KEKE-3310 file (N, C-alpha, C; in steps of 0.2 Angstrom, whole numbers, plus 5000, padded with zeros to 4 digits):
npx = (5541:5529:5522:5532:5526:5514:5515:5522:5510:5501:5507:5507:5494:5492:5499:5491:5478:5484:5487:5476:5471:5480:5474:5459:5461:5466:5455:5445:5449:5445:5432:5419:5405:5393:5388:5396:5407:5403:5400:5414:5424:5417:5422:5435:5437:5433:5444:5456:5453:5453:5466:5471:5468:5474:5487:5488:5486:5498:5509:5503:5507:5519:5526:5523)
npy = (5543:5541:5529:5522:5519:5514:5502:5493:5493:5485:5477:5471:5471:5457:5449:5445:5441:5429:5424:5421:5412:5401:5397:5394:5385:5375:5375:5369:5357:5350:5350:5344:5338:5343:5353:5362:5362:5365:5381:5382:5380:5393:5403:5401:5401:5418:5423:5421:5427:5441:5440:5439:5450:5461:5456:5461:5475:5478:5475:5486:5496:5494:5497:5511)
npz = (5547:5556:5547:5549:5562:5560:5552:5564:5571:5561:5563:5576:5578:5570:5576:5586:5579:5576:5587:5591:5580:5583:5599:5594:5587:5595:5604:5597:5593:5605:5604:5599:5591:5581:5578:5588:5581:5571:5574:5577:5566:5561:5565:5566:5552:5550:5557:5548:5539:5543:5546:5533:5528:5538:5532:5522:5519:5530:5519:5510:5518:5521:5506:5504)
capx = (5540:5519:5523:5536:5522:5507:5517:5521:5503:5498:5512:5504:5488:5493:5501:5485:5475:5489:5487:5467:5472:5482:5469:5454:5463:5466:5448:5440:5451:5443:5426:5414:5397:5391:5385:5404:5412:5404:5403:5420:5424:5416:5426:5442:5438:5432:5450:5459:5451:5456:5473:5471:5467:5479:5494:5487:5488:5505:5513:5504:5511:5528:5527:5522)
capy = (5541:5538:5525:5514:5517:5510:5495:5492:5492:5484:5468:5469:5467:5450:5444:5444:5438:5423:5420:5419:5405:5395:5396:5393:5378:5370:5372:5365:5349:5349:5350:5337:5339:5347:5363:5366:5361:5372:5387:5384:5384:5399:5408:5402:5411:5424:5426:5420:5433:5449:5440:5440:5459:5465:5456:5464:5481:5479:5476:5491:5500:5492:5500:5518)
capz = (5556:5556:5543:5557:5570:5557:5554:5571:5575:5560:5565:5584:5577:5565:5581:5591:5577:5573:5594:5591:5578:5589:5601:5591:5585:5599:5607:5591:5592:5611:5605:5600:5590:5574:5581:5591:5576:5564:5576:5579:5560:5555:5568:5562:5545:5553:5561:5545:5536:5548:5545:5525:5527:5540:5531:5517:5526:5529:5512:5508:5522:5519:5499:5504)
cpx = (5533:5521:5525:5529:5515:5509:5519:5515:5500:5501:5509:5497:5486:5496:5494:5479:5478:5485:5479:5468:5472:5477:5462:5455:5463:5459:5444:5442:5447:5434:5424:5405:5397:5389:5392:5407:5411:5405:5410:5425:5423:5421:5434:5442:5437:5439:5455:5459:5453:5462:5476:5472:5472:5489:5493:5490:5496:5511:5512:5507:5520:5530:5527:5529)
cpy = (5536:5532:5518:5512:5513:5503:5493:5489:5488:5476:5469:5465:5459:5447:5441:5441:5431:5419:5415:5413:5399:5394:5393:5384:5373:5369:5369:5355:5346:5347:5343:5340:5343:5351:5368:5367:5366:5379:5388:5386:5390:5407:5410:5403:5417:5427:5426:5425:5440:5445:5441:5448:5463:5461:5461:5472:5483:5479:5482:5497:5501:5498:5508:5521)
cpz = (5557:5551:5546:5560:5568:5555:5558:5573:5570:5561:5574:5584:5573:5570:5586:5588:5575:5580:5594:5588:5580:5594:5600:5590:5591:5603:5601:5590:5600:5612:5600:5597:5584:5576:5582:5585:5567:5566:5576:5572:5556:5561:5567:5557:5547:5554:5556:5541:5537:5546:5536:5525:5531:5534:5524:5517:5527:5524:5508:5511:5522:5513:5501:5507)
residu = (UNK:UNK:UNK:UNK:UNK:UNK:UNK:UNK:UNK:UNK:UNK:UNK:UNK:UNK:UNK:UNK:UNK:UNK:UNK:UNK:UNK:UNK:UNK:UNK:UNK:UNK:UNK:UNK:UNK:UNK:UNK:UNK:UNK:UNK:UNK:UNK:UNK:UNK:UNK:UNK:UNK:UNK:UNK:UNK:UNK:UNK:UNK:UNK:UNK:UNK:UNK:UNK:UNK:UNK:UNK:UNK:UNK:UNK:UNK:UNK:UNK:UNK:UNK:UNK)
# end
């Protein structure tokens, strides 16, 4: 049962990160200027790294 709860929690976190990525992508299209674009690119990269980590955790939890 704990594994199922863990997987559900990871899935909720994945959904939140994906939503953050969608929001950041929309915001990036509205920004102009090198500093804004660089900052937004950094935020998107951070969220992509979080997503990759969570997807890995999800796969490992599913194997258990």
